[in-house]
C-alpha positions as CSV (number, residue, x, y, z in Angstrom):
1,M,0.1,0.0,-0.1
2,L,2.8,2.4,1.1
3,A,4.7,1.5,-2.0
4,A,1.6,2.2,-4.3
5,L,1.4,5.7,-2.7
6,Y,4.9,6.5,-3.2
7,L,4.6,5.4,-6.9
8,G,1.2,7.5,-7.3
9,F,3.2,10.3,-5.6
10,V,6.0,10.2,-8.1
11,F,3.8,9.6,-11.2
12,H,1.7,12.6,-10.3
13,F,4.2,15.2,-9.7
14,A,6.8,14.0,-12.3
15,T,7.2,16.3,-15.4
16,N,8.9,15.9,-18.7
17,E,11.3,18.8,-18.2
18,P,15.0,18.4,-17.5
19,V,16.2,20.0,-14.3
20,G,19.7,20.9,-13.5
21,D,22.2,18.1,-14.4
22,D,19.5,16.3,-16.5
23,W,20.7,18.7,-19.3
24,N,24.3,17.7,-19.1
25,V,23.4,14.3,-20.7
26,V,21.7,15.8,-23.8
27,P,25.0,15.9,-26.0
28,L,25.7,12.2,-25.0
29,I,22.1,11.2,-26.1
30,H,22.6,13.4,-29.3
31,S,25.9,11.5,-30.2
32,A,24.3,8.2,-29.6
33,L,21.2,9.1,-31.9
34,H,23.6,10.2,-34.5
35,G,25.7,7.1,-34.3
36,Q,28.7,8.9,-32.7
37,L,28.4,7.3,-29.3
38,T,31.8,6.5,-27.8
39,L,33.1,4.7,-24.8
40,S,35.1,7.8,-23.6
41,G,31.8,9.6,-23.7
42,L,30.0,7.1,-21.5
43,W,33.0,7.2,-19.2
44,A,33.4,10.9,-19.0
45,Q,33.7,12.5,-15.4
46,H,30.9,14.2,-13.9
47,L,32.1,16.4,-11.1
48,E,33.8,13.7,-8.9
49,S,32.0,10.9,-10.3
50,R,32.2,8.6,-13.3
51,I,28.5,7.9,-14.1
52,F,29.0,5.1,-16.7
53,F,26.0,2.9,-15.7
54,P,23.4,5.9,-15.4
55,N,24.8,7.2,-18.8
56,L,23.6,3.9,-20.3
57,V,20.2,4.2,-18.9
58,F,20.0,7.9,-20.3
59,V,21.1,6.7,-23.7
60,V,18.5,3.8,-23.8
61,S,15.9,6.4,-22.8
62,G,16.9,8.6,-25.8
63,F,16.3,5.7,-28.2
64,I,13.1,4.4,-26.5
65,D,11.0,7.7,-25.5
66,H,12.9,10.6,-26.5
67,F,14.6,11.1,-23.0
68,D,11.3,11.3,-21.3
69,I,12.2,12.6,-17.8
70,R,9.2,11.0,-16.5
71,T,10.3,7.6,-17.5
72,I,13.4,7.7,-15.6
73,I,12.0,9.1,-12.6
74,L,9.4,6.5,-12.5
75,L,12.3,3.8,-13.0
76,S,14.0,5.4,-9.9
77,A,10.8,4.9,-8.0
78,V,10.6,1.1,-9.0
79,I,14.2,0.5,-8.2
80,Y,13.4,2.1,-4.7
81,I,10.2,0.0,-4.2
82,V,12.3,-3.4,-5.0
83,C,14.9,-2.1,-2.6
84,Y,12.0,-1.9,0.1
85,F,11.0,-5.4,-0.5
86,I,14.7,-6.7,-0.2
87,L,14.9,-4.7,2.8
88,L,11.9,-6.6,4.3
89,R,13.4,-9.9,3.4
90,L,16.5,-9.0,5.1
91,Y,14.6,-7.7,8.1
92,R,13.0,-11.1,8.4
93,E,16.3,-13.0,8.4
94,Y,17.6,-10.6,11.1
95,D,14.5,-10.8,13.3
96,G,14.4,-14.5,12.9
97,H,10.5,-14.3,12.9
98,P,7.8,-14.3,10.2
99,L,7.1,-10.7,9.1
100,T,4.1,-8.9,10.6
101,A,2.4,-5.8,9.7
102,I,4.1,-3.6,12.3
103,P,7.6,-3.7,10.8
104,C,6.3,-3.6,7.2
105,V,4.4,-0.3,8.0
106,V,7.0,1.3,10.2
107,L,9.9,0.7,7.5
108,G,7.5,1.6,4.8
109,L,6.6,4.9,6.4
110,I,10.4,5.7,6.9
111,W,11.6,4.2,3.4
112,F,9.0,6.0,1.4
113,S,9.1,9.3,3.3
114,F,8.4,12.3,1.3
115,A,11.3,14.0,3.0
116,D,13.4,12.7,0.0
117,V,11.3,14.6,-2.4
118,K,14.1,16.2,-4.3
119,N,15.7,12.9,-5.3
120,A,12.3,11.2,-6.1
121,L,11.5,13.9,-8.7
122,W,14.9,14.4,-10.3
123,A,15.8,12.0,-13.1
124,F,19.6,12.6,-12.9
125,Q,19.5,11.0,-9.3
126,V,18.8,7.7,-10.7
127,A,22.6,7.1,-10.1
128,W,21.8,7.3,-6.4
129,F,19.1,4.9,-6.4
130,M,21.1,2.5,-8.4
131,V,23.9,2.8,-5.6
132,V,21.2,2.0,-3.0
133,F,19.9,-1.0,-5.0
134,C,23.3,-2.3,-5.2
135,F,23.9,-1.9,-1.6
136,V,20.9,-3.9,-0.5
137,I,21.8,-6.6,-3.1
138,L,25.1,-6.7,-1.6
139,I,23.8,-7.4,2.0
140,Y,21.6,-10.0,0.4
141,L,24.3,-12.0,-1.4
142,F,26.8,-11.9,1.6
143,S,24.2,-12.6,4.4
144,V,21.0,-14.3,3.2
145,S,21.6,-15.8,-0.4
146,S,21.7,-19.6,-0.8
147,L,23.9,-19.3,-4.0
148,N,27.3,-21.0,-4.3
149,R,29.9,-18.9,-2.2
150,S,32.0,-18.3,-5.3
151,I,29.1,-17.3,-7.4
152,A,27.8,-14.9,-4.8
153,L,31.4,-13.4,-4.5
154,A,31.4,-12.9,-8.2
155,I,28.0,-11.2,-8.4
156,S,29.0,-8.9,-5.4
157,L,32.0,-8.0,-7.2
158,L,29.7,-7.0,-10.2
159,V,27.3,-5.1,-8.1
160,A,30.1,-3.1,-6.4
161,V,31.5,-2.2,-9.9
162,V,28.1,-0.8,-10.9
163,A,27.6,1.1,-7.7
164,S,31.1,2.4,-8.0
165,Y,30.4,3.7,-11.5
166,S,27.2,5.1,-10.9
167,A,28.2,7.7,-8.3
168,L,31.3,8.2,-6.2
169,Q,29.4,7.2,-3.2
170,G,29.1,3.7,-4.8
171,F,32.6,3.3,-3.5
172,V,31.1,3.0,0.0
173,L,30.3,-0.7,-1.1
174,W,33.9,-1.8,-0.9
175,P,34.5,-1.3,2.7
176,L,31.2,-2.6,3.7
177,G,31.9,-5.7,1.6
178,L,34.9,-6.4,3.8
179,F,32.6,-5.8,6.8
180,L,30.0,-8.4,5.7
181,L,32.7,-10.7,4.7
182,F,34.3,-10.6,8.3
183,W,31.2,-10.6,10.1
184,K,30.5,-14.3,10.0
185,T,32.8,-16.3,12.3
186,P,34.8,-18.4,12.7
187,W,37.0,-17.0,10.1
188,S,38.6,-19.5,7.8
189,R,41.2,-19.7,4.9
190,R,38.5,-19.2,2.3
191,T,37.4,-15.9,4.4
192,Y,40.9,-14.5,3.9
193,I,40.8,-15.4,0.2
194,D,37.5,-13.8,-0.5
195,A,38.7,-10.8,1.3
196,G,42.0,-10.6,-0.8
197,I,39.9,-10.9,-4.0
198,W,37.7,-8.2,-2.8
199,M,40.6,-5.8,-1.9
200,I,42.1,-6.4,-5.4
201,G,38.5,-5.6,-7.1
202,C,38.5,-2.4,-4.8
203,V,42.1,-1.3,-5.7
204,T,41.3,-2.0,-9.4
205,A,38.2,0.1,-9.3
206,V,39.9,3.0,-7.8
207,V,42.7,2.8,-10.3
208,L,40.2,2.9,-13.2
209,L,38.3,5.8,-11.6
210,L,41.6,7.9,-11.1
211,R,42.8,7.4,-14.7
212,G,42.5,10.5,-16.5
213,Y,40.7,12.0,-13.4
214,S,40.7,15.8,-13.2
215,Q,40.4,17.8,-9.9
216,L,39.4,20.8,-11.8
217,I,36.3,19.0,-13.2
218,A,35.4,17.7,-9.7
219,L,35.4,21.3,-8.2
220,G,33.8,22.6,-11.5
221,T,30.5,23.9,-9.7
222,C,32.2,24.9,-6.3
223,P,31.3,28.6,-5.5
224,A,34.5,29.0,-3.7
225,A,37.4,26.7,-5.0
226,A,39.8,27.3,-2.0
227,R,36.8,26.3,0.4
228,C,36.3,23.0,-1.6
229,Q,40.1,21.8,-1.2
230,S,40.7,19.0,1.2
231,G,43.4,21.0,3.1
232,Y,40.6,23.7,4.0
233,L,38.4,20.8,5.5
234,V,41.4,19.5,7.6
235,G,42.0,23.1,8.9
236,H,38.4,23.6,10.0
237,L,37.5,20.2,11.6
238,S,35.1,21.7,14.0
239,E,33.1,23.2,11.0
240,A,33.3,20.1,9.2
241,L,31.8,18.4,12.3
242,L,28.9,20.7,12.5
243,F,28.3,20.4,8.8
244,F,28.2,16.7,9.2
245,F,25.5,17.0,11.8
246,R,23.7,19.2,9.6
247,V,23.7,16.9,6.7
248,V,22.4,14.2,9.1
249,G,19.9,16.3,10.7
250,N,18.6,17.1,7.2
251,V,16.5,14.1,7.4
252,Y,13.9,16.6,8.8
253,P,14.1,19.3,6.1
254,T,11.3,21.7,7.6
255,T,14.1,22.6,10.4
256,A,16.3,24.0,7.8
257,N,15.7,27.6,9.1
258,A,15.8,26.7,12.8
259,V,19.2,27.9,14.1
260,G,21.1,24.8,15.5
261,A,18.0,22.6,15.2
262,Q,19.6,20.4,12.3
263,E,23.0,20.2,14.2
264,I,21.2,19.0,17.5
265,I,19.1,16.4,15.4
266,G,22.1,15.3,13.4
267,A,24.3,14.8,16.8
268,V,21.4,12.8,18.5
269,L,20.9,10.6,15.4
270,A,24.6,10.2,15.1
271,L,25.0,9.3,18.8
272,I,22.2,6.9,18.7
273,S,23.7,5.1,15.6
274,I,26.9,4.7,16.9
275,V,25.4,3.2,20.1
276,I,23.4,0.7,17.9
277,V,26.7,-0.3,15.9
278,V,28.5,-1.0,19.2
279,A,25.5,-3.0,20.5
280,S,25.4,-5.0,17.4
281,F,29.0,-6.0,17.8
282,R,28.2,-7.1,21.3
283,E,25.2,-8.8,20.1
284,R,27.3,-10.7,17.7
285,R,29.2,-12.5,20.3
286,V,26.0,-14.2,21.6
287,R,24.0,-14.7,18.4
288,L,25.4,-14.4,14.9
289,R,22.8,-12.6,12.9
290,V,22.5,-10.6,9.8
291,P,24.3,-7.3,10.5
292,L,21.4,-5.5,9.0
293,P,21.2,-2.4,11.3
294,S,24.9,-1.9,11.6
295,A,25.3,-2.3,7.7
296,I,22.6,0.3,7.0
297,I,23.9,2.7,9.5
298,L,27.5,2.4,8.3
299,F,26.7,2.8,4.8
300,S,24.5,6.1,5.6
301,L,27.3,7.7,7.7
302,V,30.2,7.0,5.4
303,F,27.8,8.3,2.7
304,D,27.4,11.3,4.7
305,A,31.3,11.7,5.2
306,M,31.7,11.8,1.5
307,I,29.0,14.4,1.0
308,V,31.0,16.4,3.8
309,Y,34.3,15.8,2.1
310,G,32.9,16.9,-1.4
311,R,30.4,19.5,-0.5
312,F,31.7,21.3,2.6
313,G,33.0,24.3,0.6
314,Y,29.2,24.7,-0.8
315,G,27.7,25.8,2.5
316,T,24.0,24.6,3.6
317,P,23.5,21.1,2.7
318,A,21.2,20.6,-0.3
319,L,17.9,18.9,-0.1
320,Q,18.9,16.0,-2.0
321,Y,21.3,14.9,0.7
322,V,18.1,13.6,2.5
323,M,18.4,10.0,0.9
324,P,21.3,8.5,3.2
325,Q,19.4,10.0,6.3
326,V,16.1,8.3,5.4
327,M,18.3,5.0,5.3
328,L,19.8,6.0,8.7
329,L,16.4,6.0,10.2
330,A,15.5,2.8,8.5
331,G,18.9,1.3,10.0
332,I,17.9,2.5,13.4
333,A,14.6,1.0,13.1
334,T,15.4,-2.4,12.1
335,Y,17.3,-2.6,15.4
336,L,14.6,-1.2,17.4
337,L,11.5,-2.9,16.0
338,P,12.3,-6.6,17.2
339,R,12.7,-5.0,20.8
340,I,9.6,-3.2,20.6
341,S,7.3,-5.9,19.1
342,R,8.3,-8.8,21.2
343,G,9.4,-7.1,24.3
344,H,13.1,-7.8,24.3
345,F,13.3,-7.2,28.2
346,T,11.3,-9.3,30.5
347,L,8.5,-7.7,32.2
348,R,9.4,-9.0,35.8
349,S,11.2,-5.9,36.9
350,R,10.3,-2.2,37.0
351,R,13.5,-1.3,35.2
352,S,12.4,-3.5,32.3
353,L,9.0,-2.0,32.1
354,I,10.6,1.5,31.9
355,I,13.0,0.5,29.2
356,R,10.2,-1.0,27.2
357,G,8.2,2.3,27.7
358,L,11.0,4.1,26.3
359,Y,11.1,2.1,23.3
360,F,7.3,2.6,22.6
361,C,7.8,6.4,23.2
362,S,10.1,6.3,20.1
363,V,6.9,6.0,18.2
364,I,5.8,9.5,18.8
365,P,8.7,11.3,17.2
366,L,8.3,8.9,14.2
367,L,4.8,9.9,13.9
368,L,5.6,13.7,14.2
369,W,8.4,13.1,11.6
370,V,5.9,11.4,9.0
371,I,3.4,14.0,9.3
372,G,5.9,16.9,9.1
373,T,8.0,15.5,6.2
374,T,4.7,14.4,4.4
375,S,3.4,18.0,4.4
376,F,6.8,19.4,3.5
377,G,7.2,16.8,0.5
378,V,3.9,17.6,-1.0
379,M,4.5,21.4,-0.7
380,Q,8.0,20.9,-2.3
381,A,6.6,18.5,-5.0
382,R,3.9,21.0,-6.1
383,Q,6.6,23.8,-6.3
384,T,9.0,21.7,-8.1
385,Q,6.3,20.7,-10.6
386,K,5.2,24.4,-11.2
387,A,8.7,25.6,-11.7
388,A,9.5,22.8,-14.0
389,I,6.3,23.6,-16.2
390,T,7.3,27.3,-16.2
391,E,10.8,26.5,-17.4
392,A,9.4,24.2,-20.1
393,R,7.1,26.9,-21.4
394,L,9.9,29.5,-21.4
395,V,12.4,27.1,-23.3
396,V,9.7,26.0,-25.7
397,N,8.3,29.5,-26.4
398,L,11.5,31.4,-26.3
399,S,11.4,32.3,-30.2
400,R,8.0,34.1,-29.4
401,I,9.6,36.3,-26.9
402,P,10.5,39.9,-28.0
403,D,14.1,40.7,-28.5
404,D,13.9,43.3,-25.9
405,Q,12.6,40.9,-23.4
406,R,14.9,37.8,-24.1
407,F,17.6,38.8,-21.5
408,C,14.7,38.9,-18.7
409,Y,13.5,35.5,-19.8
410,E,16.8,33.8,-20.4
411,G,17.8,35.0,-16.8
412,I,15.0,33.2,-15.4
413,I,15.7,30.1,-17.4
414,L,19.3,29.9,-16.6
415,G,18.7,30.9,-13.0
416,G,15.7,28.5,-12.3
417,G,17.5,25.2,-11.9
418,I,19.2,24.6,-15.2
419,W,22.8,24.0,-14.7
420,S,24.6,27.1,-16.2
421,G,28.1,25.8,-16.9
422,A,30.4,26.7,-19.7
423,L,28.2,24.9,-22.2
424,M,24.9,26.5,-21.2
425,N,25.5,30.2,-20.7
426,T,22.8,31.1,-23.1
427,V,19.6,29.5,-24.4
428,D,21.1,29.4,-27.9
429,A,23.8,26.8,-26.5
430,P,24.5,23.5,-28.3
431,I,22.6,21.5,-25.6
432,F,19.3,23.2,-26.3
433,K,19.8,23.0,-30.1
434,D,20.7,19.2,-29.8
435,A,17.5,18.7,-27.6
436,K,15.4,20.5,-30.0
437,E,16.9,18.7,-33.1
438,D,16.3,15.3,-31.8
439,G,12.9,16.0,-30.1
440,L,14.2,15.2,-26.8
441,S,12.3,15.5,-23.5
442,L,10.2,18.7,-23.7
443,F,10.9,19.0,-27.2
444,S,9.2,15.6,-28.2
445,P,6.1,16.1,-30.3
446,G,3.6,15.6,-27.6
447,A,5.2,17.7,-25.0
448,F,6.2,20.4,-27.3
449,K,2.9,20.8,-28.7
450,I,1.2,21.1,-25.2
451,Y,3.8,23.6,-23.9
452,Y,3.9,25.7,-27.0
453,S,-0.1,25.9,-27.2
454,E,0.1,27.3,-23.5
455,G,2.5,30.1,-24.6
456,P,5.1,31.7,-22.4
457,P,4.0,32.2,-18.9
458,N,3.1,35.6,-17.5
459,L,6.3,36.6,-15.2
460,S,6.9,39.7,-13.2
461,G,9.1,42.2,-15.3
462,C,8.6,40.2,-18.5
463,R,6.0,40.8,-21.1
464,P,5.1,37.5,-23.1
465,R,3.5,37.8,-26.6
466,H,0.6,35.8,-27.3
467,G,-1.6,34.8,-30.4
468,E,0.7,32.6,-32.4
469,A,-0.5,29.4,-34.0
470,V,0.6,26.1,-32.7
471,P,3.0,24.6,-35.1
472,T,2.2,21.0,-36.5
473,H,4.8,18.1,-36.6
């Protein structure tokens, strides 16, 4: 039910309008459609990452549906839903009992939270969804799968490679793979062989990433290059720690304007997470369970550390950083839920009753978080959809704008979410021309006709011109 609601939310608010980095893949799709696609084009560096596998998705989309942004957004939603059901399978193994409605609902409320509205409605972020999918598959292969050990290791290596070349954060899977390999005891000769193979895979992946790597491209959008250097971060560790807490606390994005609120929330969540990881290691001595809570928590915290390293110089954490925080809450929930539902502590002492009562009290902030983030997510989705439609109408109808008003309209287009790098400093840039020539996204016949018939929007300070006939295709 919750998965269906999430899919419906995404379907309702998704628009066929490229936003930000979505435009950057237009030249790649253009070259593919004209038989000029190269391996170097697919492998090209995007900021800190090599997004080889997402690039394949974008190219296939260009051939199938003219790079319809809505299709890629829905693909991300489907990937995320599949991840949720794999998570439930892992939770059942961790809990050691059949699934009941309570964990399904609680994990669903967290997993499908509208707090992550930015990623949910941004096609380019399919890269992060692919990383999350690879992560849950990795846990499944190392902890639950009944496949032959060698086959499971081979597939795991492939999964880690896909994650690594989907986004830089995908490299988190390599240390987590070692964590999962060494979780099971007793360690045998085969454990060390598998770990050695895994390390060779990791080193190879890093070497391939760094071949031809450009630090200038990695810092290409940094507003102050000096602040984005690693040396600056090392020299401002206290500020970096506060930024880390802001990133973690961004799980409740409605607190963005509350002074210190995100740092406090982030610090509390980080402390709880560390306590759970330590408790999981202690629990491992008594009962060897799937390390689900600790694996999810470590994935989220290392993911956040990579965000801090790469985005500390940018200032305020962006809304798309919410994804790992949602997963962090899911990791905490997987640890607490078995203890709440079964009463981990006996009810024979007053202390046990108090502890169990505290567990139940954790439901209250969860409900408040769900209510607050749902309201926030719907509001943000409406604003995102409205802004996307406005930009689409501006881009499609630009030829109908009087020459003396082009500067006004171009300023709104380039400042309203479209990434304005060196290749896109005007709306006459090749990216726009390529999209129009190939009928991509908002220039596809159906979308173009709709946006053109609506004409340029009325914007304060800009005078649109109406009355032109709708062109036929």
